[in-house]
N, C-alpha and C positions, 0 to 999 in steps of 0.2 A: 642471178638467182634472187638477189634482193628485189629486182624489178618485178619478178613474179609475185613475191609476197605482197608488195605494195599494190599490185593489180588486184590480187585477191581481197585485200583489205578494202579497197575502194568499191569493188563489186559487192562485198558483204555489207558495207555501209549503205550503198544504194538500195540493196535488197531490203534491208531493215527499214529504211525510210519509206519505201514503197508499201511494205506491209503495214507500217504504222498509219500511213495515209489511207490505205484500204479499209482499215478498221473504223475510220471516221465516216465512211460512205454509208448512206441509208440503203437498206435493202428492201426490195418489194415483199419478200417473204419475211416474216418475223413480226415485230411489234405492229399493231394496227395504227393507221394514221389518225391523228387527232382531227376532230371535225373543225371546220373553219369557224371563226368567231361570227356571231350574228351582227356583222358590221353593217348590213343594209337595213336592219330592223328600225334603226333610228331615223331612216329616211322616209318612212311611211307616215302619212298624216291623215287624220280623219277630216281635217279642214280643207275645203275646196280652195284651190288657188284663186287669187283675185283675177278678174278678167284681163286686167292690164299687167299681169305678171310678166317679168322679163325672161324668165326661164321657161323651158318646155316641161310639161307634166304629162304623166300617164295615169290612168285610173284602173284600179283593180277592184273587184267586188268580192268581199268576203262572203262565204256561204252562210245561209241562215243556220242557226243552231236549233235542231229539232230533237225532241225526246219522245220515245214511245212509252205510253202508260198502259199497263194491262190491269184490268179489274175483273173480279168475279161477279157476275150478274146472276141473280136467282131467276130461273126460268119457271120452275114448278115448285111451290112451297111443299114442305114436308107434310105427310099425312100421319095423324095420331089416332090411336084408338080412343074413342070418346069415354069409355069406362075406365081404362087403366092409365091413359095418358102416354102410353108407350108409342114410340115412333114405328109406324107400320111401313112407311115408305119414306126414305130420306129425301131431302130437297135436291133438286137438280140445278146445277149451276153451269154457266157457260162463260168462257173467257172472252172478254171484249178488249180489243186493243185499239188505241187511238193515238195519233201523233199530235203533239202539242209543240208549238213554236216557242222556244225560249227567248231567242233573239233574232230579229230580222237581219238579213244580209245588209251590209253597209258598204258604201263606196269608200275607197281609200285612195290616196294620191301619193305620187312620188316624182321627184325630179328625174326626167328622162332625157336622153339625147334627142336633140331637135332633128326632125327629118332632113333638114338642109345639111346637117353635119354627117348624115349617114351616106356619104358618097361611096361609090364602088371601091375606091382606094382605102377608105376607112374600114368598110366592111371586110375587105380582104385582110387587113391587119387584125381585125377582130377575129376572123375565122382562124387565122394563124395562132393568135394568142389562146384561143379556146382549144385548138388542136394540140398545142404545146402542153396543155393541161389534161389531155386525153378526153376532152368533152365533145370535140367536133371531129368527124371522120370523113367529111366530104372534101371536095376540091375547094381551095381558096380562090373562088371565082368572083368575089365582090357582090354576090347576090344575096339579099336578105330573105332567104327561103325558109320553109318550115324546119329544115334540119338545123339551120343556124339559130332559129328561135328556140328549138329544143335544147341546143347547147347553151344558149344564154340562160334559159331557165334552170338547166342543170348546174350552172355556175352560181346563180343567184339564190336558188332555193335553200341550200344549206346555210346561207348567210342571212336568211330571214325574209327574203323577197321571192315569192313564187309567181314569176311573170316572165314571159318570153320577150318582153320589151326591155331593152338595155337601159338600166338606170345610169344616171350621171356618175354616181358613186362607184358602181361596178366598172364603168369605163375607166375611172381614175385608178381603181385597184388593179386593173389589168395593164395599166401603164399606157393607155391609149389617149387619154384626154387630160389636159391640165386645166383646172378651173379655179379661179379665185373669186370668192363672193364679193 
């Protein structure tokens, strides 16, 4: 009989431990996920890399900033009674809209994976890493196809880099590439 009490005590302790650990698990429903830090933003440079640079670089173009300006333009002036000066017909205006460029688009550069490093084996690992983060839903076939590019962009954009080209820093963050400057 003592044996049964000890068995129940062990089972109760295991159940309590399992419940305690279950409380530590993150749930998909509940608190929203925090956005990732803008870890790739510092990798973007407005300065073009030197022609003899040892690293590989990719270029992205930021879009031009344009604003729309709307003005009221008088088409027909007002008509006044010459004796009293009262307005007999109000002026007629027309809205005119025009776009004005605030800032032209500029090229920006970032260190990227060299094409020689993007082997089928590496791309397969990349696809698996992106699939583990629920960003890639295709087969891990080692082909750098548009779906892989969209998954790369989906990983990098919240981190400050909107590009389907894999940055060196993103590859490091994904655990796929070790680089020492």
